[in-house]
C-alpha positions in Angstrom: 168.4 166.9 172.5 166.8 163.9 170.7 167.2 161.9 174.1 164.9 164.3 176.0 161.7 163.8 175.3 158.0 166.2 176.8 157.2 163.2 179.0 160.7 163.5 180.9 160.1 166.8 181.3 156.6 167.2 182.1 158.2 164.3 184.9 160.9 166.0 186.4 158.6 169.2 186.4 155.5 167.4 188.4 154.2 169.6 191.6 156.4 172.8 190.5 154.2 176.5 191.4 154.9 178.8 189.0 155.5 181.4 188.1 159.6 180.0 188.4 163.5 180.5 188.5 165.5 178.3 186.8 166.8 177.1 190.1 163.1 176.0 191.4 163.1 174.1 188.3 166.2 172.1 188.8 165.6 172.3 192.0 162.3 170.2 191.8 163.6 168.2 189.0 166.3 167.1 191.3 163.3 166.1 194.4 161.8 164.0 191.3 165.0 162.1 190.5 165.1 163.6 187.4 167.4 161.9 184.8 171.1 164.4 184.6 170.4 164.8 181.1 166.9 166.5 182.2 168.8 169.1 185.5 171.5 169.5 182.5 168.9 170.7 180.1 167.3 173.2 182.8 170.1 174.0 184.7 171.6 175.1 181.1 168.6 177.6 179.9 169.3 181.2 179.2 165.9 181.9 180.4 165.8 182.8 183.9 162.1 183.2 185.0 158.9 181.1 183.7 155.2 181.7 184.2 154.1 177.6 183.3 155.0 174.9 181.8 154.7 175.6 178.0 157.0 178.5 178.7 159.9 176.0 180.1 158.8 173.4 177.1 159.6 175.6 174.6 162.8 177.0 175.9 164.0 173.6 176.9 162.9 171.9 172.8 163.4 175.4 171.1 166.6 176.4 171.6 
């Protein structure tokens, strides 16, 4: 998705504690007032557990 940048993702997940599940990522993004496209992308991930922000970034941008 070209309209989603790594910076958008970092801002959305600011303050996130890892490991985290998909629901926690979505909740954090909503709490940080992330754009709907970010929340939707996180909610649509196939993986359900992430050990750190690098894993989230790989899942979001390499699918």
